[in-house]
C-alpha positions as a Python dict, from the first residue, in 0.01 Angstrom:
ca = {
    (1, 'X'): (0, 0, 0),
    (2, 'X'): (273, -166, -202),
    (3, 'X'): (383, -51, -548),
    (4, 'X'): (154, -294, -729),
    (5, 'X'): (-153, -178, -538),
    (6, 'X'): (-69, 187, -601),
    (7, 'X'): (-18, 128, -973),
    (8, 'X'): (-343, -70, -1000),
    (9, 'X'): (-533, 228, -859),
    (10, 'X'): (-349, 466, -1092),
    (11, 'X'): (-441, 251, -1393),
    (12, 'X'): (-801, 255, -1280),
    (13, 'X'): (-805, 634, -1275),
    (14, 'X'): (-627, 654, -1609),
    (15, 'X'): (-886, 428, -1769),
    (16, 'X'): (-1159, 673, -1677),
    (17, 'X'): (-972, 953, -1858),
    (18, 'X'): (-820, 760, -2148),
    (19, 'X'): (-1062, 478, -2215),
    (20, 'X'): (-984, 109, -2239),
    (21, 'X'): (-826, 126, -2585),
    (22, 'X'): (-568, 392, -2503),
    (23, 'X'): (-494, 233, -2167),
    (24, 'X'): (-415, -100, -2331),
    (25, 'X'): (-211, 66, -2605),
    (26, 'X'): (22, 267, -2382),
    (27, 'X'): (16, 89, -2046),
    (28, 'X'): (16, -281, -2138),
    (29, 'X'): (243, -460, -1887),
    (30, 'X'): (351, -128, -1738),
    (31, 'X'): (482, -129, -1380),
    (32, 'X'): (556, 113, -1100),
    (33, 'X'): (919, 15, -1043),
    (34, 'X'): (1001, 240, -750),
    (35, 'X'): (865, 533, -551),
    (36, 'X'): (1115, 705, -327),
    (37, 'X'): (1282, 1042, -269),
    (38, 'X'): (994, 1216, -456),
    (39, 'X'): (1079, 1021, -773),
    (40, 'X'): (855, 759, -936),
    (41, 'X'): (1011, 521, -1188),
    (42, 'X'): (766, 360, -1429),
    (43, 'X'): (855, 69, -1657),
    (44, 'X'): (714, 22, -2008),
    (45, 'X'): (737, -245, -2278),
    (46, 'X'): (981, -50, -2495),
    (47, 'X'): (1135, 292, -2544),
    (48, 'X'): (881, 400, -2805),
    (49, 'X'): (586, 335, -2574),
    (50, 'X'): (766, 500, -2282),
    (51, 'X'): (839, 814, -2486),
    (52, 'X'): (482, 839, -2614),
    (53, 'X'): (336, 790, -2264),
    (54, 'X'): (574, 1058, -2138),
    (55, 'X'): (472, 1304, -2410),
    (56, 'X'): (99, 1238, -2388),
    (57, 'X'): (15, 1151, -2029),
    (58, 'X'): (288, 1279, -1795),
    (59, 'X'): (59, 1528, -1617),
    (60, 'X'): (-227, 1278, -1581),
    (61, 'X'): (0, 1009, -1435),
    (62, 'X'): (171, 1258, -1205),
    (63, 'X'): (-158, 1393, -1068),
    (64, 'X'): (-299, 1046, -1008),
    (65, 'X'): (19, 913, -847),
    (66, 'X'): (51, 1213, -616),
    (67, 'X'): (-309, 1174, -501),
    (68, 'X'): (-294, 797, -444),
    (69, 'X'): (55, 780, -292),
    (70, 'X'): (10, 1098, -84),
    (71, 'X'): (350, 1216, -205),
    (72, 'X'): (378, 1558, -363),
    (73, 'X'): (547, 1690, -565),
    (74, 'X'): (660, 1386, -765),
    (75, 'X'): (896, 1367, -1061),
    (76, 'X'): (840, 1082, -1306),
    (77, 'X'): (1102, 877, -1488),
    (78, 'X'): (984, 659, -1779),
    (79, 'X'): (1203, 353, -1832),
    (80, 'X'): (1211, 38, -2042),
    (81, 'X'): (1127, -257, -1818),
    (82, 'X'): (1308, -571, -1931),
    (83, 'X'): (1179, -777, -1638),
    (84, 'X'): (870, -993, -1700),
    (85, 'X'): (549, -886, -1529),
    (86, 'X'): (452, -1141, -1265),
    (87, 'X'): (100, -1267, -1212),
    (88, 'X'): (35, -1051, -906),
    (89, 'X'): (120, -730, -1089),
    (90, 'X'): (-151, -519, -1256),
    (91, 'X'): (-184, -554, -1631),
    (92, 'X'): (-323, -280, -1850),
    (93, 'X'): (-438, -498, -2136),
    (94, 'X'): (-755, -558, -2327),
    (95, 'X'): (-812, -869, -2118),
    (96, 'X'): (-778, -682, -1789),
    (97, 'X'): (-1108, -608, -1618),
    (98, 'X'): (-1198, -257, -1736),
    (99, 'X'): (-1393, -12, -1528),
    (100, 'X'): (-1629, 58, -1816),
    (101, 'X'): (-1693, -199, -2088),
    (102, 'X'): (-1809, -70, -2426),
    (103, 'X'): (-2118, -274, -2517),
    (104, 'X'): (-2098, -461, -2845),
    (105, 'X'): (-2394, -270, -2985),
    (106, 'X'): (-2214, 57, -2907),
    (107, 'X'): (-1904, -65, -3091),
    (108, 'X'): (-2119, -123, -3398),
    (109, 'X'): (-2282, 216, -3348),
    (110, 'X'): (-1939, 381, -3335),
    (111, 'X'): (-1836, 215, -3662),
    (112, 'X'): (-2156, 329, -3832),
    (113, 'X'): (-2124, 681, -3692),
    (114, 'X'): (-1763, 714, -3810),
    (115, 'X'): (-1858, 584, -4153),
    (116, 'X'): (-2145, 834, -4178),
    (117, 'X'): (-1924, 1132, -4092),
    (118, 'X'): (-1660, 1052, -4353),
    (119, 'X'): (-1378, 1051, -4097),
    (120, 'X'): (-1064, 875, -4220),
    (121, 'X'): (-1033, 543, -4031),
    (122, 'X'): (-658, 588, -3983),
    (123, 'X'): (-677, 940, -3841),
    (124, 'X'): (-709, 830, -3480),
    (125, 'X'): (-540, 954, -3166),
    (126, 'X'): (-329, 640, -3118),
    (127, 'X'): (-152, 701, -3449),
    (128, 'X'): (-77, 1068, -3391),
    (129, 'X'): (291, 1101, -3297),
    (130, 'X'): (372, 1383, -3056),
    (131, 'X'): (681, 1604, -3040),
    (132, 'X'): (761, 1965, -2959),
    (133, 'X'): (624, 2065, -3301),
    (134, 'X'): (267, 1972, -3210),
    (135, 'X'): (263, 1930, -2831),
    (136, 'X'): (41, 2231, -2757),
    (137, 'X'): (-215, 2137, -3023),
    (138, 'X'): (-222, 1777, -2897),
    (139, 'X'): (-269, 1881, -2534),
    (140, 'X'): (-555, 2110, -2638),
    (141, 'X'): (-713, 1827, -2838),
    (142, 'X'): (-713, 1609, -2526),
    (143, 'X'): (-888, 1886, -2333),
    (144, 'X'): (-1150, 1923, -2607),
    (145, 'X'): (-1214, 1548, -2609),
    (146, 'X'): (-1261, 1545, -2233),
    (147, 'X'): (-1526, 1819, -2237),
    (148, 'X'): (-1642, 1915, -2590),
    (149, 'X'): (-1790, 2260, -2628),
    (150, 'X'): (-1645, 2392, -2304),
    (151, 'X'): (-1267, 2364, -2328),
    (152, 'X'): (-1118, 2567, -2615),
    (153, 'X'): (-1423, 2647, -2825),
    (154, 'X'): (-1355, 2721, -3102),
    (155, 'X'): (-1032, 2527, -3151),
    (156, 'X'): (-833, 2660, -3448),
    (157, 'X'): (-538, 2452, -3574),
    (158, 'X'): (-306, 2599, -3834),
    (159, 'X'): (18, 2497, -4005),
    (160, 'X'): (179, 2407, -4335),
    (161, 'X'): (92, 2126, -4572),
    (162, 'X'): (117, 1773, -4438),
    (163, 'X'): (198, 1852, -4074),
    (164, 'X'): (-97, 1661, -3925),
    (165, 'X'): (-372, 1924, -3886),
    (166, 'X'): (-645, 1713, -4044),
    (167, 'X'): (-528, 1402, -3860),
    (168, 'X'): (-554, 1571, -3521),
    (169, 'X'): (-891, 1730, -3595),
    (170, 'X'): (-1041, 1403, -3718),
    (171, 'X'): (-890, 1218, -3420),
    (172, 'X'): (-1096, 1445, -3195),
    (173, 'X'): (-1405, 1349, -3394),
    (174, 'X'): (-1324, 979, -3355),
    (175, 'X'): (-1282, 1016, -2978),
    (176, 'X'): (-1607, 1211, -2936),
    (177, 'X'): (-1793, 935, -3120),
    (178, 'X'): (-1615, 663, -2923),
    (179, 'X'): (-1731, 818, -2600),
    (180, 'X'): (-2080, 894, -2732),
    (181, 'X'): (-2180, 710, -3053),
    (182, 'X'): (-2500, 915, -3066),
    (183, 'X'): (-2316, 1247, -3086),
    (184, 'X'): (-2365, 1436, -3413),
    (185, 'X'): (-2017, 1492, -3553),
    (186, 'X'): (-2016, 1675, -3886),
    (187, 'X'): (-1696, 1693, -4092),
    (188, 'X'): (-1649, 1891, -4413),
    (189, 'X'): (-1382, 2081, -4600),
    (190, 'X'): (-1421, 2453, -4655),
    (191, 'X'): (-1479, 2380, -5022),
    (192, 'X'): (-1750, 2122, -4947),
    (193, 'X'): (-1928, 2363, -4711),
    (194, 'X'): (-1918, 2636, -4978),
    (195, 'X'): (-2044, 2408, -5256),
    (196, 'X'): (-2331, 2280, -5043),
    (197, 'X'): (-2463, 2626, -4956),
    (198, 'X'): (-2438, 2739, -5320),
    (199, 'X'): (-2624, 2425, -5429),
    (200, 'X'): (-2895, 2492, -5171),
    (201, 'X'): (-2937, 2852, -5287),
    (202, 'X'): (-2967, 2745, -5650),
    (203, 'X'): (-3235, 2492, -5559),
    (204, 'X'): (-3402, 2750, -5335),
    (205, 'X'): (-3376, 2509, -5044),
    (206, 'X'): (-3117, 2587, -4778),
    (207, 'X'): (-3306, 2431, -4490),
    (208, 'X'): (-3146, 2087, -4531),
    (209, 'X'): (-2805, 2254, -4529),
    (210, 'X'): (-2887, 2448, -4211),
    (211, 'X'): (-3031, 2140, -4041),
    (212, 'X'): (-2714, 1945, -4115),
    (213, 'X'): (-2459, 2196, -3990),
    (214, 'X'): (-2648, 2380, -3716),
    (215, 'X'): (-2760, 2065, -3535),
    (216, 'X'): (-2405, 1932, -3492),
    (217, 'X'): (-2262, 1851, -3151),
    (218, 'X'): (-1917, 1892, -3305),
    (219, 'X'): (-1846, 2068, -3633),
    (220, 'X'): (-1510, 1999, -3800),
    (221, 'X'): (-1417, 2226, -4092),
    (222, 'X'): (-1096, 2155, -4283),
    (223, 'X'): (-904, 2420, -4481),
    (224, 'X'): (-1120, 2710, -4368),
    (225, 'X'): (-896, 2948, -4563),
    (226, 'X'): (-1109, 2841, -4863),
    (227, 'X'): (-1369, 3093, -4738),
    (228, 'X'): (-1132, 3373, -4841),
    (229, 'X'): (-1323, 3613, -5066),
    (230, 'X'): (-1641, 3401, -5065),
    (231, 'X'): (-1902, 3625, -4907),
    (232, 'X'): (-2192, 3378, -4925),
    (233, 'X'): (-2000, 3101, -4751),
    (234, 'X'): (-1872, 3345, -4487),
    (235, 'X'): (-2221, 3477, -4416),
    (236, 'X'): (-2364, 3129, -4373),
    (237, 'X'): (-2073, 3010, -4160),
    (238, 'X'): (-2104, 3318, -3938),
    (239, 'X'): (-2462, 3225, -3850),
    (240, 'X'): (-2377, 2855, -3819),
    (241, 'X'): (-2089, 2941, -3586),
    (242, 'X'): (-2309, 3159, -3365),
    (243, 'X'): (-2584, 2897, -3343),
    (244, 'X'): (-2342, 2622, -3241),
    (245, 'X'): (-2142, 2835, -3002),
    (246, 'X'): (-2451, 2954, -2817),
    (247, 'X'): (-2555, 2597, -2740),
    (248, 'X'): (-2197, 2483, -2666),
    (249, 'X'): (-2148, 2279, -2980),
    (250, 'X'): (-1776, 2218, -3034),
    (251, 'X'): (-1624, 2394, -3336),
    (252, 'X'): (-1284, 2285, -3473),
    (253, 'X'): (-1117, 2436, -3777),
    (254, 'X'): (-791, 2388, -3965),
    (255, 'X'): (-611, 2631, -4192),
    (256, 'X'): (-276, 2677, -4360),
    (257, 'X'): (-242, 3014, -4184),
    (258, 'X'): (-357, 3181, -3863),
    (259, 'X'): (-691, 3371, -3867),
    (260, 'X'): (-532, 3717, -3885),
    (261, 'X'): (-345, 3617, -4203),
    (262, 'X'): (-644, 3484, -4401),
    (263, 'X'): (-703, 3745, -4671),
    (264, 'X'): (-1053, 3868, -4756),
    (265, 'X'): (-1202, 3711, -4445),
    (266, 'X'): (-1458, 3918, -4255),
    (267, 'X'): (-1324, 4073, -3934),
    (268, 'X'): (-1620, 3936, -3739),
    (269, 'X'): (-1516, 3583, -3839),
    (270, 'X'): (-1151, 3646, -3756),
    (271, 'X'): (-1246, 3767, -3409),
    (272, 'X'): (-1461, 3460, -3350),
    (273, 'X'): (-1189, 3223, -3472),
    (274, 'X'): (-948, 3386, -3228),
    (275, 'X'): (-1198, 3370, -2942),
    (276, 'X'): (-1102, 3019, -2837),
    (277, 'X'): (-758, 2861, -2878),
    (278, 'X'): (-539, 2911, -3184),
    (279, 'X'): (-264, 2645, -3193),
    (280, 'X'): (-4, 2602, -3462),
    (281, 'X'): (163, 2280, -3572),
    (282, 'X'): (509, 2346, -3708),
    (283, 'X'): (703, 2136, -3956),
    (284, 'X'): (791, 1804, -3790),
    (285, 'X'): (1155, 1758, -3702),
    (286, 'X'): (1362, 1467, -3829),
    (287, 'X'): (1310, 1261, -3513),
    (288, 'X'): (930, 1289, -3532),
    (289, 'X'): (922, 1211, -3904),
    (290, 'X'): (1139, 904, -3843),
    (291, 'X'): (900, 782, -3571),
    (292, 'X'): (599, 844, -3798),
    (293, 'X'): (775, 659, -4080),
    (294, 'X'): (828, 351, -3863),
    (295, 'X'): (471, 366, -3733),
    (296, 'X'): (320, 386, -4081),
    (297, 'X'): (541, 103, -4207),
    (298, 'X'): (455, -113, -3906),
    (299, 'X'): (86, -71, -3981),
    (300, 'X'): (159, -222, -4320),
    (301, 'X'): (336, -514, -4155),
    (302, 'X'): (692, -392, -4217),
    (303, 'X'): (959, -320, -3953),
    (304, 'X'): (1193, -47, -4075),
    (305, 'X'): (1534, 6, -3919),
    (306, 'X'): (1605, 348, -3773),
    (307, 'X'): (1862, 406, -4049),
    (308, 'X'): (1613, 336, -4327),
    (309, 'X'): (1330, 531, -4162),
    (310, 'X'): (1558, 828, -4106),
    (311, 'X'): (1667, 820, -4471),
    (312, 'X'): (1305, 828, -4589),
    (313, 'X'): (1212, 1098, -4337),
    (314, 'X'): (1500, 1325, -4433),
    (315, 'X'): (1417, 1303, -4803),
    (316, 'X'): (1046, 1384, -4788),
    (317, 'X'): (897, 1729, -4739),
    (318, 'X'): (603, 1647, -4514),
    (319, 'X'): (394, 1365, -4368),
    (320, 'X'): (183, 1335, -4681),
    (321, 'X'): (479, 1281, -4912),
    (322, 'X'): (640, 1057, -4651),
    (323, 'X'): (333, 833, -4652),
    (324, 'X'): (343, 814, -5031),
    (325, 'X'): (713, 728, -5028),
    (326, 'X'): (657, 445, -4779),
    (327, 'X'): (381, 301, -4996),
    (328, 'X'): (603, 307, -5305),
    (329, 'X'): (900, 151, -5123),
    (330, 'X'): (698, -129, -4963),
    (331, 'X'): (513, -211, -5287),
    (332, 'X'): (837, -219, -5489),
    (333, 'X'): (1015, -432, -5229),
    (334, 'X'): (727, -681, -5223),
    (335, 'X'): (701, -710, -5602),
    (336, 'X'): (1078, -751, -5645),
    (337, 'X'): (1126, -964, -5331),
    (338, 'X'): (1388, -719, -5205),
    (339, 'X'): (1495, -630, -4852),
    (340, 'X'): (1437, -265, -4767),
    (341, 'X'): (1793, -137, -4722),
    (342, 'X'): (1928, 219, -4745),
    (343, 'X'): (2053, 149, -5098),
    (344, 'X'): (1714, 11, -5201),
    (345, 'X'): (1542, 323, -5064),
    (346, 'X'): (1791, 551, -5239),
    (347, 'X'): (1734, 372, -5569),
    (348, 'X'): (1355, 372, -5531),
    (349, 'X'): (1331, 740, -5436),
    (350, 'X'): (1595, 838, -5693),
    (351, 'X'): (1826, 975, -5427),
    (352, 'X'): (2199, 1036, -5476),
    (353, 'X'): (2417, 728, -5428),
    (354, 'X'): (2482, 682, -5059),
    (355, 'X'): (2848, 646, -4978),
    (356, 'X'): (2923, 403, -4698),
    (357, 'X'): (3018, 592, -4383),
    (358, 'X'): (3383, 583, -4288),
    (359, 'X'): (3507, 506, -3939),
    (360, 'X'): (3423, 782, -3695),
    (361, 'X'): (3120, 906, -3893),
    (362, 'X'): (2856, 664, -3764),
    (363, 'X'): (2671, 738, -3441),
    (364, 'X'): (2733, 475, -3169),
    (365, 'X'): (2365, 490, -3070),
    (366, 'X'): (2265, 395, -3427),
    (367, 'X'): (2476, 77, -3408),
    (368, 'X'): (2338, -3, -3062),
    (369, 'X'): (1978, 40, -3182),
    (370, 'X'): (2032, -194, -3477),
    (371, 'X'): (2191, -466, -3262),
    (372, 'X'): (1911, -444, -3005),
    (373, 'X'): (1654, -472, -3284),
    (374, 'X'): (1836, -754, -3465),
    (375, 'X'): (1873, -974, -3157),
    (376, 'X'): (1553, -851, -2987),
    (377, 'X'): (1744, -759, -2672),
    (378, 'X'): (1649, -453, -2462),
    (379, 'X'): (1917, -186, -2446),
    (380, 'X'): (1917, -212, -2068),
    (381, 'X'): (2010, -581, -2091),
    (382, 'X'): (2287, -544, -2347),
    (383, 'X'): (2445, -275, -2128),
    (384, 'X'): (2384, -481, -1814),
    (385, 'X'): (2579, -749, -1629),
    (386, 'X'): (2431, -1070, -1773),
    (387, 'X'): (2701, -1291, -1925),
    (388, 'X'): (2505, -1580, -2076),
    (389, 'X'): (2584, -1650, -2440),
    (390, 'X'): (2264, -1507, -2599),
    (391, 'X'): (2356, -1173, -2443),
    (392, 'X'): (2738, -1186, -2445),
    (393, 'X'): (2781, -1249, -2819),
    (394, 'X'): (2560, -956, -2934),
    (395, 'X'): (2738, -736, -2679),
    (396, 'X'): (3078, -838, -2821),
    (397, 'X'): (2952, -777, -3176),
    (398, 'X'): (2852, -430, -3059),
    (399, 'X'): (3206, -374, -2930),
    (400, 'X'): (3349, -497, -3261),
    (401, 'X'): (3130, -269, -3475),
    (402, 'X'): (3184, 32, -3250),
    (403, 'X'): (3560, -7, -3279),
    (404, 'X'): (3543, -63, -3654),
    (405, 'X'): (3296, 207, -3753),
    (406, 'X'): (3313, 490, -3497),
    (407, 'X'): (3576, 720, -3354),
    (408, 'X'): (3541, 566, -3006),
    (409, 'X'): (3847, 445, -2817),
    (410, 'X'): (3837, 118, -2621),
    (411, 'X'): (3775, 312, -2299),
    (412, 'X'): (3492, 510, -2459),
    (413, 'X'): (3333, 191, -2592),
    (414, 'X'): (3352, 39, -2246),
    (415, 'X'): (3192, 345, -2092),
    (416, 'X'): (2919, 343, -2358),
    (417, 'X'): (2835, -22, -2285),
    (418, 'X'): (2767, -1, -1915),
    (419, 'X'): (3104, 110, -1777),
    (420, 'X'): (3329, -179, -1884),
    (421, 'X'): (3707, -142, -1887),
    (422, 'X'): (3919, -141, -2202),
    (423, 'X'): (4053, -493, -2133),
    (424, 'X'): (3701, -638, -2145),
    (425, 'X'): (3628, -450, -2466),
    (426, 'X'): (3951, -568, -2629),
    (427, 'X'): (3874, -928, -2530),
    (428, 'X'): (3527, -897, -2685),
    (429, 'X'): (3661, -757, -3011),
    (430, 'X'): (3927, -1031, -3036),
    (431, 'X'): (3659, -1293, -2969),
    (432, 'X'): (3445, -1172, -3260),
    (433, 'X'): (3747, -1143, -3492),
    (434, 'X'): (3827, -1506, -3410),
    (435, 'X'): (3468, -1624, -3465),
    (436, 'X'): (3454, -1445, -3799),
    (437, 'X'): (3717, -1685, -3932),
    (438, 'X'): (3494, -1992, -3927),
    (439, 'X'): (3154, -1921, -3769),
    (440, 'X'): (2896, -1878, -4046),
    (441, 'X'): (2625, -1754, -3807),
    (442, 'X'): (2846, -1469, -3681),
    (443, 'X'): (2952, -1390, -4038),
    (444, 'X'): (2589, -1372, -4148),
    (445, 'X'): (2478, -1161, -3851),
    (446, 'X'): (2753, -903, -3895),
    (447, 'X'): (2695, -891, -4270),
    (448, 'X'): (2324, -822, -4215),
    (449, 'X'): (2396, -557, -3954),
    (450, 'X'): (2648, -381, -4178),
    (451, 'X'): (2401, -388, -4465),
    (452, 'X'): (2123, -240, -4250),
    (453, 'X'): (2363, 26, -4123),
    (454, 'X'): (2485, 92, -4477),
    (455, 'X'): (2848, 46, -4379),
    (456, 'X'): (3121, -120, -4579),
    (457, 'X'): (3225, -470, -4467),
    (458, 'X'): (3587, -390, -4544),
}
């Protein structure tokens, strides 16, 4: 089999595990670029997709590739593929012939089921960004989705405010309904559960309450620490838990602390909560928050530069406040017809005045990312050997900005841009300096880039 045939079979297996939607999202126009010396190189549309596929599906892809190619063990390398996919190569897109088509009536049933459960429409798996802070919890969620009630039951997710606990739990609910629209997924907060049982007791009718919660195929309880000190709620949840667990109904809970640390919670509940998997989600690092920031902005139709997204991420405490900050920034920019620059963000969020970085204080990768985004050129291409004008000019602008705003020497710049010598770099810089004298397009491009990078034009 050739590479295309192997990859087509791999995509077929992945669709069974991931579903058509996830396959199209992560593997659209993906390619198996090479398979030799126990290393498989896989090409993706862009670095973001490649990184997410790596974080989420490395093991699945590896297992499938090893089985189909009869090569084991295999190491995988996820790359950005700047070459167009030809017609004889497999496409993982929504138009590609899926193994299992979701009937239209089922799609409507899924929408109605999600609406009935009260799940947030945005809290889906595709919009959950993965990093080391939540990797274990995410992997466990995938296992639960694959076989609810059997893998990790109960599944207890804990962590601080705004780290993504509710998002991940509700994403599991969405996926269970997508795979089986007739599944009974019940979602409630600890407070809602408590209020409902108290209301039932007052009305001397708890049967409706019991029917609702004890007949669930998957029960999702948010902020279960609310049960602390509430004996009635704990008693009812104990019996609900036992009923569901005995018939393999999936139980998922979130809390701001691990079971052992929930005060005034019955020991018999603590032991049950710890009987499955307890996974913590730690505070997201700057890189993850930046990625989430760009994802949330993109959903609102706005492309944020890495510099701007990083500024927002580093000045918000958690994902919840980050989301609010993005909403404020985008709304203000739209109403005032302003471009979203670092200075605009600083003014909007009432941050200290941002001083323009001086030479040697800006990361070369930051400049490279902005130029690739501005000219819509893959990093691999700008560092490559192509010399045609649409590539050469942005590459020379990169040389110019690296020399002007970083500590790099000419040799270091050349090494950074694909191993060029210092003579080539010097020529590129001189070329841009010459064009800046009378070329309005170059002047405008560099001005925009410097503004987006928040660096002084002087």
